[in-house]
N, CA, C and O atoms as a CHARMM CRD file, in Angstrom:
* protein
*
  348
    1    1 UNK  N   -125.24500 -28.38200  13.94200 PROA 1      0.00000
    2    1 UNK  CA  -125.88600 -28.75500  12.71000 PROA 1      0.00000
    3    1 UNK  C   -124.87000 -28.57600  11.58200 PROA 1      0.00000
    4    1 UNK  O   -123.92600 -27.79500  11.70300 PROA 1      0.00000
    5    2 UNK  N   -125.06900 -29.29800  10.49900 PROA 2      0.00000
    6    2 UNK  CA  -124.21000 -29.18500   9.32300 PROA 2      0.00000
    7    2 UNK  C   -125.06100 -28.95300   8.08500 PROA 2      0.00000
    8    2 UNK  O   -126.17600 -29.46300   7.97600 PROA 2      0.00000
    9    3 UNK  N   -124.52400 -28.18000   7.16200 PROA 3      0.00000
   10    3 UNK  CA  -125.17200 -27.98200   5.87200 PROA 3      0.00000
   11    3 UNK  C   -124.08100 -27.97100   4.81300 PROA 3      0.00000
   12    3 UNK  O   -123.14000 -27.18000   4.87700 PROA 3      0.00000
   13    4 UNK  N   -124.22200 -28.85100   3.85300 PROA 4      0.00000
   14    4 UNK  CA  -123.16800 -29.12300   2.87800 PROA 4      0.00000
   15    4 UNK  C   -121.92400 -29.47300   3.68800 PROA 4      0.00000
   16    4 UNK  O   -122.00900 -30.38800   4.50700 PROA 4      0.00000
   17    5 UNK  N   -120.80800 -28.83500   3.53000 PROA 5      0.00000
   18    5 UNK  CA  -119.65100 -29.20900   4.34700 PROA 5      0.00000
   19    5 UNK  C   -119.40200 -28.20600   5.48000 PROA 5      0.00000
   20    5 UNK  O   -118.35200 -28.24900   6.12300 PROA 5      0.00000
   21    6 UNK  N   -120.35000 -27.31500   5.72400 PROA 6      0.00000
   22    6 UNK  CA  -120.18800 -26.28400   6.74400 PROA 6      0.00000
   23    6 UNK  C   -120.82200 -26.68400   8.06800 PROA 6      0.00000
   24    6 UNK  O   -121.88800 -27.30000   8.09000 PROA 6      0.00000
   25    7 UNK  N   -120.17400 -26.33800   9.16000 PROA 7      0.00000
   26    7 UNK  CA  -120.77600 -26.43700  10.48400 PROA 7      0.00000
   27    7 UNK  C   -121.56700 -25.15800  10.70500 PROA 7      0.00000
   28    7 UNK  O   -121.10700 -24.06800  10.36600 PROA 7      0.00000
   29    8 UNK  N   -122.75200 -25.29200  11.27200 PROA 8      0.00000
   30    8 UNK  CA  -123.60400 -24.13900  11.52900 PROA 8      0.00000
   31    8 UNK  C   -123.91200 -24.08600  13.02200 PROA 8      0.00000
   32    8 UNK  O   -124.41400 -25.05100  13.59900 PROA 8      0.00000
   33    9 UNK  N   -123.60600 -22.95000  13.63600 PROA 9      0.00000
   34    9 UNK  CA  -123.90100 -22.74800  15.04800 PROA 9      0.00000
   35    9 UNK  C   -124.72400 -21.47300  15.17900 PROA 9      0.00000
   36    9 UNK  O   -124.89000 -20.72100  14.21900 PROA 9      0.00000
   37   10 UNK  N   -125.23300 -21.24500  16.37700 PROA 10     0.00000
   38   10 UNK  CA  -125.96300 -20.00500  16.64600 PROA 10     0.00000
   39   10 UNK  C   -125.23600 -19.27100  17.76200 PROA 10     0.00000
   40   10 UNK  O   -125.04200 -19.80300  18.85400 PROA 10     0.00000
   41   11 UNK  N   -124.83900 -18.03900  17.46700 PROA 11     0.00000
   42   11 UNK  CA  -124.11200 -17.21800  18.41900 PROA 11     0.00000
   43   11 UNK  C   -124.77100 -15.84700  18.50600 PROA 11     0.00000
   44   11 UNK  O   -124.90300 -15.15600  17.49600 PROA 11     0.00000
   45   12 UNK  N   -125.17800 -15.45500  19.69000 PROA 12     0.00000
   46   12 UNK  CA  -125.76700 -14.13000  19.91500 PROA 12     0.00000
   47   12 UNK  C   -126.91800 -13.84600  18.96400 PROA 12     0.00000
   48   12 UNK  O   -127.02900 -12.74200  18.43200 PROA 12     0.00000
   49   13 UNK  N   -127.77700 -14.84000  18.74600 PROA 13     0.00000
   50   13 UNK  CA  -128.94900 -14.65900  17.90700 PROA 13     0.00000
   51   13 UNK  C   -128.69800 -14.72200  16.41200 PROA 13     0.00000
   52   13 UNK  O   -129.59900 -14.45200  15.61800 PROA 13     0.00000
   53   14 UNK  N   -127.48300 -15.07500  16.02400 PROA 14     0.00000
   54   14 UNK  CA  -127.14200 -15.16000  14.59200 PROA 14     0.00000
   55   14 UNK  C   -126.59900 -16.53800  14.27900 PROA 14     0.00000
   56   14 UNK  O   -125.91500 -17.15800  15.09300 PROA 14     0.00000
   57   15 UNK  N   -126.91600 -17.00600  13.08400 PROA 15     0.00000
   58   15 UNK  CA  -126.35500 -18.27000  12.62000 PROA 15     0.00000
   59   15 UNK  C   -124.99000 -17.98200  11.99400 PROA 15     0.00000
   60   15 UNK  O   -124.81400 -17.01200  11.25800 PROA 15     0.00000
   61   16 UNK  N   -124.04400 -18.84300  12.30600 PROA 16     0.00000
   62   16 UNK  CA  -122.68000 -18.70100  11.80000 PROA 16     0.00000
   63   16 UNK  C   -122.28700 -20.02400  11.14800 PROA 16     0.00000
   64   16 UNK  O   -122.38100 -21.08000  11.77300 PROA 16     0.00000
   65   17 UNK  N   -121.85200 -19.96600   9.90100 PROA 17     0.00000
   66   17 UNK  CA  -121.39800 -21.17000   9.19200 PROA 17     0.00000
   67   17 UNK  C   -119.91000 -21.03700   8.91200 PROA 17     0.00000
   68   17 UNK  O   -119.41500 -19.96300   8.57000 PROA 17     0.00000
   69   18 UNK  N   -119.20400 -22.16600   9.06800 PROA 18     0.00000
   70   18 UNK  CA  -117.76100 -22.17300   8.85100 PROA 18     0.00000
   71   18 UNK  C   -117.31500 -23.57700   8.49200 PROA 18     0.00000
   72   18 UNK  O   -118.00500 -24.55500   8.78200 PROA 18     0.00000
   73   19 UNK  N   -116.16400 -23.66700   7.86300 PROA 19     0.00000
   74   19 UNK  CA  -115.55300 -24.94900   7.53700 PROA 19     0.00000
   75   19 UNK  C   -114.95600 -25.50400   8.82100 PROA 19     0.00000
   76   19 UNK  O   -114.08700 -24.85900   9.40900 PROA 19     0.00000
   77   20 UNK  N   -115.39000 -26.67900   9.27800 PROA 20     0.00000
   78   20 UNK  CA  -114.87200 -27.21100  10.53400 PROA 20     0.00000
   79   20 UNK  C   -113.37000 -27.51300  10.50400 PROA 20     0.00000
   80   20 UNK  O   -112.73300 -27.58800  11.55500 PROA 20     0.00000
   81   21 UNK  N   -112.80400 -27.68500   9.30400 PROA 21     0.00000
   82   21 UNK  CA  -111.36700 -27.94200   9.20200 PROA 21     0.00000
   83   21 UNK  C   -110.54400 -26.66900   9.33200 PROA 21     0.00000
   84   21 UNK  O   -109.37700 -26.71600   9.71900 PROA 21     0.00000
   85   22 UNK  N   -111.15000 -25.53700   9.01100 PROA 22     0.00000
   86   22 UNK  CA  -110.47500 -24.23800   9.10500 PROA 22     0.00000
   87   22 UNK  C   -111.46500 -23.20400   9.64700 PROA 22     0.00000
   88   22 UNK  O   -111.88500 -22.31200   8.90900 PROA 22     0.00000
   89   23 UNK  N   -111.84400 -23.31100  10.92200 PROA 23     0.00000
   90   23 UNK  CA  -112.90800 -22.46700  11.45200 PROA 23     0.00000
   91   23 UNK  C   -112.62400 -20.96700  11.42500 PROA 23     0.00000
   92   23 UNK  O   -113.56500 -20.17300  11.43900 PROA 23     0.00000
   93   24 UNK  N   -111.38000 -20.56200  11.38900 PROA 24     0.00000
   94   24 UNK  CA  -111.05900 -19.13200  11.37900 PROA 24     0.00000
   95   24 UNK  C   -110.80500 -18.58800   9.97400 PROA 24     0.00000
   96   24 UNK  O   -110.62700 -17.38100   9.81100 PROA 24     0.00000
   97   25 UNK  N   -110.78500 -19.44200   8.96800 PROA 25     0.00000
   98   25 UNK  CA  -110.45900 -19.00900   7.60000 PROA 25     0.00000
   99   25 UNK  C   -111.59600 -18.21500   6.95700 PROA 25     0.00000
  100   25 UNK  O   -111.34600 -17.21200   6.28800 PROA 25     0.00000
  101   26 UNK  N   -112.84500 -18.65400   7.15200 PROA 26     0.00000
  102   26 UNK  CA  -113.97700 -17.99700   6.50200 PROA 26     0.00000
  103   26 UNK  C   -115.24100 -18.28800   7.28900 PROA 26     0.00000
  104   26 UNK  O   -115.47200 -19.41600   7.72400 PROA 26     0.00000
  105   27 UNK  N   -116.05900 -17.25300   7.46800 PROA 27     0.00000
  106   27 UNK  CA  -117.35300 -17.40600   8.13500 PROA 27     0.00000
  107   27 UNK  C   -118.40900 -16.67400   7.32300 PROA 27     0.00000
  108   27 UNK  O   -118.13900 -15.65600   6.68600 PROA 27     0.00000
  109   28 UNK  N   -119.60900 -17.21500   7.36400 PROA 28     0.00000
  110   28 UNK  CA  -120.75400 -16.58600   6.72500 PROA 28     0.00000
  111   28 UNK  C   -121.83900 -16.49100   7.80100 PROA 28     0.00000
  112   28 UNK  O   -122.11300 -17.46800   8.49700 PROA 28     0.00000
  113   29 UNK  N   -122.45300 -15.31700   7.93400 PROA 29     0.00000
  114   29 UNK  CA  -123.37000 -15.06100   9.04400 PROA 29     0.00000
  115   29 UNK  C   -124.71800 -14.54000   8.57200 PROA 29     0.00000
  116   29 UNK  O   -124.81200 -13.86200   7.54900 PROA 29     0.00000
  117   30 UNK  N   -125.77600 -14.86800   9.34200 PROA 30     0.00000
  118   30 UNK  CA  -127.09800 -14.29900   9.09800 PROA 30     0.00000
  119   30 UNK  C   -128.00900 -14.62100  10.28200 PROA 30     0.00000
  120   30 UNK  O   -127.82400 -15.62600  10.96800 PROA 30     0.00000
  121   31 UNK  N   -128.98800 -13.75500  10.50900 PROA 31     0.00000
  122   31 UNK  CA  -130.01500 -14.02800  11.52000 PROA 31     0.00000
  123   31 UNK  C   -131.03800 -15.03500  10.98800 PROA 31     0.00000
  124   31 UNK  O   -131.74600 -15.67200  11.76800 PROA 31     0.00000
  125   32 UNK  N   -131.11400 -15.18000   9.67400 PROA 32     0.00000
  126   32 UNK  CA  -132.10300 -16.03200   9.01200 PROA 32     0.00000
  127   32 UNK  C   -131.42600 -17.30200   8.49900 PROA 32     0.00000
  128   32 UNK  O   -130.53800 -17.23400   7.64800 PROA 32     0.00000
  129   33 UNK  N   -131.84000 -18.44600   9.00900 PROA 33     0.00000
  130   33 UNK  CA  -131.21900 -19.72000   8.61600 PROA 33     0.00000
  131   33 UNK  C   -131.41100 -20.00200   7.13100 PROA 33     0.00000
  132   33 UNK  O   -130.50900 -20.53700   6.48600 PROA 33     0.00000
  133   34 UNK  N   -132.57500 -19.65300   6.57400 PROA 34     0.00000
  134   34 UNK  CA  -132.79600 -19.88000   5.13800 PROA 34     0.00000
  135   34 UNK  C   -131.83900 -19.03700   4.29800 PROA 34     0.00000
  136   34 UNK  O   -131.32000 -19.50400   3.28400 PROA 34     0.00000
  137   35 UNK  N   -131.60700 -17.79700   4.72300 PROA 35     0.00000
  138   35 UNK  CA  -130.67000 -16.92500   3.99800 PROA 35     0.00000
  139   35 UNK  C   -129.25600 -17.49900   4.10100 PROA 35     0.00000
  140   35 UNK  O   -128.50200 -17.47300   3.12900 PROA 35     0.00000
  141   36 UNK  N   -128.90000 -18.01300   5.26900 PROA 36     0.00000
  142   36 UNK  CA  -127.57400 -18.60000   5.45000 PROA 36     0.00000
  143   36 UNK  C   -127.38700 -19.80600   4.52800 PROA 36     0.00000
  144   36 UNK  O   -126.35000 -19.93900   3.87800 PROA 36     0.00000
  145   37 UNK  N   -128.38000 -20.67400   4.47300 PROA 37     0.00000
  146   37 UNK  CA  -128.29200 -21.84700   3.60200 PROA 37     0.00000
  147   37 UNK  C   -128.21700 -21.44200   2.13100 PROA 37     0.00000
  148   37 UNK  O   -127.48600 -22.05800   1.35500 PROA 37     0.00000
  149   38 UNK  N   -128.96600 -20.41300   1.74600 PROA 38     0.00000
  150   38 UNK  CA  -128.89400 -19.92200   0.35700 PROA 38     0.00000
  151   38 UNK  C   -127.50000 -19.36300   0.06600 PROA 38     0.00000
  152   38 UNK  O   -126.99400 -19.50900  -1.04600 PROA 38     0.00000
  153   39 UNK  N   -126.87800 -18.72600   1.06100 PROA 39     0.00000
  154   39 UNK  CA  -125.52000 -18.22500   0.89600 PROA 39     0.00000
  155   39 UNK  C   -124.52200 -19.35100   0.71400 PROA 39     0.00000
  156   39 UNK  O   -123.61000 -19.25300  -0.10700 PROA 39     0.00000
  157   40 UNK  N   -124.69200 -20.41500   1.47600 PROA 40     0.00000
  158   40 UNK  CA  -123.81900 -21.57900   1.32700 PROA 40     0.00000
  159   40 UNK  C   -124.02600 -22.20500  -0.04900 PROA 40     0.00000
  160   40 UNK  O   -123.06600 -22.61400  -0.70300 PROA 40     0.00000
  161   41 UNK  N   -125.28400 -22.27800  -0.48600 PROA 41     0.00000
  162   41 UNK  CA  -125.56400 -22.80200  -1.82400 PROA 41     0.00000
  163   41 UNK  C   -124.85500 -21.96600  -2.89000 PROA 41     0.00000
  164   41 UNK  O   -124.32100 -22.51100  -3.85600 PROA 41     0.00000
  165   42 UNK  N   -124.85000 -20.63500  -2.71200 PROA 42     0.00000
  166   42 UNK  CA  -124.18200 -19.75800  -3.67900 PROA 42     0.00000
  167   42 UNK  C   -122.68500 -20.03000  -3.72600 PROA 42     0.00000
  168   42 UNK  O   -122.07000 -19.92900  -4.78800 PROA 42     0.00000
  169   43 UNK  N   -122.09300 -20.37500  -2.58600 PROA 43     0.00000
  170   43 UNK  CA  -120.66900 -20.71700  -2.57400 PROA 43     0.00000
  171   43 UNK  C   -120.41300 -22.04300  -3.27800 PROA 43     0.00000
  172   43 UNK  O   -119.34200 -22.24900  -3.84800 PROA 43     0.00000
  173   44 UNK  N   -121.38900 -22.93700  -3.24000 PROA 44     0.00000
  174   44 UNK  CA  -121.25000 -24.25200  -3.85300 PROA 44     0.00000
  175   44 UNK  C   -121.59300 -24.25500  -5.33200 PROA 44     0.00000
  176   44 UNK  O   -121.30300 -25.23500  -6.01800 PROA 44     0.00000
  177   45 UNK  N   -122.20200 -23.19000  -5.85000 PROA 45     0.00000
  178   45 UNK  CA  -122.65500 -23.15600  -7.24200 PROA 45     0.00000
  179   45 UNK  C   -121.60900 -23.64700  -8.24500 PROA 45     0.00000
  180   45 UNK  O   -121.92400 -24.51100  -9.06300 PROA 45     0.00000
  181   46 UNK  N   -120.37500 -23.12900  -8.21500 PROA 46     0.00000
  182   46 UNK  CA  -119.39300 -23.61800  -9.19900 PROA 46     0.00000
  183   46 UNK  C   -119.07300 -25.09800  -9.03400 PROA 46     0.00000
  184   46 UNK  O   -118.79800 -25.78100 -10.02100 PROA 46     0.00000
  185   47 UNK  N   -119.10500 -25.60200  -7.80900 PROA 47     0.00000
  186   47 UNK  CA  -118.78500 -27.02000  -7.57700 PROA 47     0.00000
  187   47 UNK  C   -119.88200 -27.92000  -8.13500 PROA 47     0.00000
  188   47 UNK  O   -119.58900 -28.93000  -8.77400 PROA 47     0.00000
  189   48 UNK  N   -121.12800 -27.56500  -7.90100 PROA 48     0.00000
  190   48 UNK  CA  -122.25300 -28.38600  -8.34500 PROA 48     0.00000
  191   48 UNK  C   -122.34500 -28.37200  -9.86700 PROA 48     0.00000
  192   48 UNK  O   -122.48600 -29.42600 -10.48700 PROA 48     0.00000
  193   49 UNK  N   -122.26600 -27.20400 -10.46500 PROA 49     0.00000
  194   49 UNK  CA  -122.34900 -27.11600 -11.92700 PROA 49     0.00000
  195   49 UNK  C   -121.13600 -27.78400 -12.55700 PROA 49     0.00000
  196   49 UNK  O   -121.26600 -28.46300 -13.57500 PROA 49     0.00000
  197   50 UNK  N   -119.97300 -27.60400 -11.97300 PROA 50     0.00000
  198   50 UNK  CA  -118.75600 -28.20400 -12.50400 PROA 50     0.00000
  199   50 UNK  C   -118.80600 -29.71800 -12.51000 PROA 50     0.00000
  200   50 UNK  O   -118.28300 -30.35600 -13.42300 PROA 50     0.00000
  201   51 UNK  N   -119.42400 -30.29100 -11.50800 PROA 51     0.00000
  202   51 UNK  CA  -119.52100 -31.75300 -11.44200 PROA 51     0.00000
  203   51 UNK  C   -120.41500 -32.31500 -12.52800 PROA 51     0.00000
  204   51 UNK  O   -120.25500 -33.46300 -12.94200 PROA 51     0.00000
  205   52 UNK  N   -121.36800 -31.49600 -12.99600 PROA 52     0.00000
  206   52 UNK  CA  -122.25600 -31.98600 -14.05100 PROA 52     0.00000
  207   52 UNK  C   -121.63500 -31.77600 -15.42800 PROA 52     0.00000
  208   52 UNK  O   -122.31300 -31.89900 -16.44800 PROA 52     0.00000
  209   53 UNK  N   -120.34600 -31.46100 -15.45100 PROA 53     0.00000
  210   53 UNK  CA  -119.56400 -31.29800 -16.68100 PROA 53     0.00000
  211   53 UNK  C   -120.00400 -30.09600 -17.51200 PROA 53     0.00000
  212   53 UNK  O   -119.71500 -30.02400 -18.70600 PROA 53     0.00000
  213   54 UNK  N   -120.69600 -29.16100 -16.88400 PROA 54     0.00000
  214   54 UNK  CA  -121.04400 -27.91600 -17.56300 PROA 54     0.00000
  215   54 UNK  C   -120.15500 -26.81100 -17.02800 PROA 54     0.00000
  216   54 UNK  O   -119.28000 -27.05600 -16.19800 PROA 54     0.00000
  217   55 UNK  N   -120.37700 -25.61000 -17.49600 PROA 55     0.00000
  218   55 UNK  CA  -119.62000 -24.46600 -17.00600 PROA 55     0.00000
  219   55 UNK  C   -120.43400 -23.75400 -15.94300 PROA 55     0.00000
  220   55 UNK  O   -121.65000 -23.61400 -16.06700 PROA 55     0.00000
  221   56 UNK  N   -119.76100 -23.31000 -14.90800 PROA 56     0.00000
  222   56 UNK  CA  -120.44100 -22.56200 -13.85500 PROA 56     0.00000
  223   56 UNK  C   -120.82100 -21.18700 -14.38900 PROA 56     0.00000
  224   56 UNK  O   -119.96200 -20.43500 -14.84800 PROA 56     0.00000
  225   57 UNK  N   -122.06800 -20.87000 -14.33000 PROA 57     0.00000
  226   57 UNK  CA  -122.54300 -19.56600 -14.78700 PROA 57     0.00000
  227   57 UNK  C   -122.60000 -18.63100 -13.59400 PROA 57     0.00000
  228   57 UNK  O   -123.56800 -18.63800 -12.83400 PROA 57     0.00000
  229   58 UNK  N   -121.56600 -17.83300 -13.43400 PROA 58     0.00000
  230   58 UNK  CA  -121.48200 -16.92700 -12.29800 PROA 58     0.00000
  231   58 UNK  C   -122.50800 -15.80800 -12.36700 PROA 58     0.00000
  232   58 UNK  O   -122.78000 -15.16600 -11.35200 PROA 58     0.00000
  233   59 UNK  N   -123.08700 -15.55700 -13.54100 PROA 59     0.00000
  234   59 UNK  CA  -124.07500 -14.48800 -13.63800 PROA 59     0.00000
  235   59 UNK  C   -125.31800 -14.80800 -12.81600 PROA 59     0.00000
  236   59 UNK  O   -126.05800 -13.89900 -12.44100 PROA 59     0.00000
  237   60 UNK  N   -125.55600 -16.07600 -12.53200 PROA 60     0.00000
  238   60 UNK  CA  -126.69000 -16.47100 -11.70500 PROA 60     0.00000
  239   60 UNK  C   -126.40900 -16.38100 -10.21900 PROA 60     0.00000
  240   60 UNK  O   -127.32100 -16.53000  -9.40700 PROA 60     0.00000
  241   61 UNK  N   -125.15900 -16.13900  -9.85200 PROA 61     0.00000
  242   61 UNK  CA  -124.78300 -16.02800  -8.44000 PROA 61     0.00000
  243   61 UNK  C   -125.17300 -14.65000  -7.90900 PROA 61     0.00000
  244   61 UNK  O   -125.18500 -13.67400  -8.66000 PROA 61     0.00000
  245   62 UNK  N   -125.49000 -14.56900  -6.62600 PROA 62     0.00000
  246   62 UNK  CA  -125.80200 -13.25800  -6.04800 PROA 62     0.00000
  247   62 UNK  C   -124.62100 -12.29400  -6.18400 PROA 62     0.00000
  248   62 UNK  O   -123.47000 -12.71600  -6.29500 PROA 62     0.00000
  249   63 UNK  N   -124.92200 -11.00500  -6.17400 PROA 63     0.00000
  250   63 UNK  CA  -123.86900 -10.00000  -6.34100 PROA 63     0.00000
  251   63 UNK  C   -122.78100 -10.12300  -5.27400 PROA 63     0.00000
  252   63 UNK  O   -121.59700  -9.98100  -5.58000 PROA 63     0.00000
  253   64 UNK  N   -123.18200 -10.39200  -4.00200 PROA 64     0.00000
  254   64 UNK  CA  -122.15800 -10.49900  -2.95400 PROA 64     0.00000
  255   64 UNK  C   -121.19100 -11.62900  -3.26600 PROA 64     0.00000
  256   64 UNK  O   -120.00200 -11.52800  -2.96100 PROA 64     0.00000
  257   65 UNK  N   -121.68800 -12.71300  -3.87600 PROA 65     0.00000
  258   65 UNK  CA  -120.83300 -13.87500  -4.19800 PROA 65     0.00000
  259   65 UNK  C   -119.84000 -13.52000  -5.29600 PROA 65     0.00000
  260   65 UNK  O   -118.67200 -13.90500  -5.22800 PROA 65     0.00000
  261   66 UNK  N   -120.29900 -12.78700  -6.31100 PROA 66     0.00000
  262   66 UNK  CA  -119.40100 -12.37200  -7.39500 PROA 66     0.00000
  263   66 UNK  C   -118.34400 -11.39600  -6.86700 PROA 66     0.00000
  264   66 UNK  O   -117.17700 -11.47500  -7.24900 PROA 66     0.00000
  265   67 UNK  N   -118.75700 -10.48300  -5.99200 PROA 67     0.00000
  266   67 UNK  CA  -117.80400  -9.53800  -5.40400 PROA 67     0.00000
  267   67 UNK  C   -116.80000 -10.27200  -4.51600 PROA 67     0.00000
  268   67 UNK  O   -115.61200  -9.95100  -4.52800 PROA 67     0.00000
  269   68 UNK  N   -117.27100 -11.25100  -3.75000 PROA 68     0.00000
  270   68 UNK  CA  -116.39300 -12.01700  -2.87200 PROA 68     0.00000
  271   68 UNK  C   -115.35700 -12.79400  -3.68400 PROA 68     0.00000
  272   68 UNK  O   -114.20300 -12.91700  -3.27500 PROA 68     0.00000
  273   69 UNK  N   -115.77400 -13.31100  -4.82400 PROA 69     0.00000
  274   69 UNK  CA  -114.85300 -14.05600  -5.69000 PROA 69     0.00000
  275   69 UNK  C   -113.68500 -13.18200  -6.12800 PROA 69     0.00000
  276   69 UNK  O   -112.55400 -13.65700  -6.23000 PROA 69     0.00000
  277   70 UNK  N   -113.95900 -11.90400  -6.38700 PROA 70     0.00000
  278   70 UNK  CA  -112.90900 -10.97700  -6.80500 PROA 70     0.00000
  279   70 UNK  C   -112.05200 -10.49000  -5.64600 PROA 70     0.00000
  280   70 UNK  O   -110.89000 -10.13500  -5.84800 PROA 70     0.00000
  281   71 UNK  N   -112.60000 -10.46700  -4.44000 PROA 71     0.00000
  282   71 UNK  CA  -111.87700  -9.98600  -3.26600 PROA 71     0.00000
  283   71 UNK  C   -112.30100 -10.80500  -2.05400 PROA 71     0.00000
  284   71 UNK  O   -113.07200 -10.32200  -1.22500 PROA 71     0.00000
  285   72 UNK  N   -111.80700 -12.04900  -1.93500 PROA 72     0.00000
  286   72 UNK  CA  -112.23900 -12.91100  -0.83800 PROA 72     0.00000
  287   72 UNK  C   -111.85800 -12.31300   0.52300 PROA 72     0.00000
  288   72 UNK  O   -110.70000 -11.98000   0.77800 PROA 72     0.00000
  289   73 UNK  N   -112.85100 -12.19300   1.36600 PROA 73     0.00000
  290   73 UNK  CA  -112.64100 -11.73000   2.72800 PROA 73     0.00000
  291   73 UNK  C   -112.95300 -12.87700   3.67300 PROA 73     0.00000
  292   73 UNK  O   -113.54100 -13.87900   3.26600 PROA 73     0.00000
  293   74 UNK  N   -112.56700 -12.73500   4.91500 PROA 74     0.00000
  294   74 UNK  CA  -112.73400 -13.82000   5.88100 PROA 74     0.00000
  295   74 UNK  C   -114.12200 -13.97000   6.44700 PROA 74     0.00000
  296   74 UNK  O   -114.41000 -14.95700   7.12400 PROA 74     0.00000
  297   75 UNK  N   -115.00800 -12.99300   6.18100 PROA 75     0.00000
  298   75 UNK  CA  -116.34200 -13.05200   6.76300 PROA 75     0.00000
  299   75 UNK  C   -117.33400 -12.34600   5.84900 PROA 75     0.00000
  300   75 UNK  O   -117.05600 -11.26400   5.33300 PROA 75     0.00000
  301   76 UNK  N   -118.49300 -12.96900   5.65500 PROA 76     0.00000
  302   76 UNK  CA  -119.56500 -12.35500   4.87500 PROA 76     0.00000
  303   76 UNK  C   -120.80600 -12.29700   5.75200 PROA 76     0.00000
  304   76 UNK  O   -121.30200 -13.32900   6.20500 PROA 76     0.00000
  305   77 UNK  N   -121.30400 -11.09600   5.99100 PROA 77     0.00000
  306   77 UNK  CA  -122.53500 -10.88500   6.75200 PROA 77     0.00000
  307   77 UNK  C   -123.67600 -10.75500   5.74600 PROA 77     0.00000
  308   77 UNK  O   -123.82400  -9.72000   5.09700 PROA 77     0.00000
  309   78 UNK  N   -124.47400 -11.80100   5.62200 PROA 78     0.00000
  310   78 UNK  CA  -125.54000 -11.81300   4.62300 PROA 78     0.00000
  311   78 UNK  C   -126.64600 -10.81900   4.94400 PROA 78     0.00000
  312   78 UNK  O   -127.33100 -10.35800   4.03200 PROA 78     0.00000
  313   79 UNK  N   -126.83900 -10.47700   6.21000 PROA 79     0.00000
  314   79 UNK  CA  -127.85400  -9.48300   6.55500 PROA 79     0.00000
  315   79 UNK  C   -127.45700  -8.10800   6.01400 PROA 79     0.00000
  316   79 UNK  O   -128.30500  -7.36500   5.51900 PROA 79     0.00000
  317   80 UNK  N   -126.19000  -7.77500   6.10700 PROA 80     0.00000
  318   80 UNK  CA  -125.69000  -6.51300   5.54500 PROA 80     0.00000
  319   80 UNK  C   -125.81300  -6.55600   4.02700 PROA 80     0.00000
  320   80 UNK  O   -126.24800  -5.58300   3.41100 PROA 80     0.00000
  321   81 UNK  N   -125.43300  -7.67400   3.42400 PROA 81     0.00000
  322   81 UNK  CA  -125.52100  -7.80400   1.97200 PROA 81     0.00000
  323   81 UNK  C   -126.97300  -7.70400   1.50200 PROA 81     0.00000
  324   81 UNK  O   -127.25300  -7.08500   0.47500 PROA 81     0.00000
  325   82 UNK  N   -127.89100  -8.30800   2.25000 PROA 82     0.00000
  326   82 UNK  CA  -129.30600  -8.25000   1.90200 PROA 82     0.00000
  327   82 UNK  C   -129.81500  -6.81300   1.98400 PROA 82     0.00000
  328   82 UNK  O   -130.57100  -6.37700   1.11600 PROA 82     0.00000
  329   83 UNK  N   -129.40900  -6.07400   3.01600 PROA 83     0.00000
  330   83 UNK  CA  -129.88700  -4.70100   3.18600 PROA 83     0.00000
  331   83 UNK  C   -129.40900  -3.78600   2.06000 PROA 83     0.00000
  332   83 UNK  O   -130.05900  -2.78500   1.76200 PROA 83     0.00000
  333   84 UNK  N   -128.28200  -4.11900   1.43300 PROA 84     0.00000
  334   84 UNK  CA  -127.80400  -3.29800   0.31200 PROA 84     0.00000
  335   84 UNK  C   -128.22700  -3.87600  -1.03700 PROA 84     0.00000
  336   84 UNK  O   -127.79500  -3.39300  -2.08300 PROA 84     0.00000
  337   85 UNK  N   -129.07000  -4.90600  -1.01500 PROA 85     0.00000
  338   85 UNK  CA  -129.63000  -5.46100  -2.24300 PROA 85     0.00000
  339   85 UNK  C   -128.70700  -6.40200  -2.99800 PROA 85     0.00000
  340   85 UNK  O   -128.87700  -6.60400  -4.20000 PROA 85     0.00000
  341   86 UNK  N   -127.72300  -6.98500  -2.29800 PROA 86     0.00000
  342   86 UNK  CA  -126.74800  -7.83500  -2.98200 PROA 86     0.00000
  343   86 UNK  C   -127.04200  -9.33300  -2.83600 PROA 86     0.00000
  344   86 UNK  O   -126.21000 -10.16000  -3.21100 PROA 86     0.00000
  345   87 UNK  N   -128.19900  -9.68800  -2.30200 PROA 87     0.00000
  346   87 UNK  CA  -128.52400 -11.11400  -2.17500 PROA 87     0.00000
  347   87 UNK  C   -129.33400 -11.56000  -3.31200 PROA 87     0.00000
  348   87 UNK  O   -129.70800 -12.73100  -3.38400 PROA 87     0.00000
């Protein structure tokens, strides 16, 4: 399955989304498909707002997304982020 430009697979009971052009560069994971899609939407926020010729308001992004922007890591586990209240 695909959502936005990400490929989404299910591995060991968890959904995993990744860029098919660079599958090892970044992954986003969750047991909940809706949470995974919301996470992908959060990554797209600056692109969507930017295309409408406005400024991306990062304050509306989830805390994990703002933290990731400052320190990009190769994998984001949304279930862990949700449990610490960062979604």
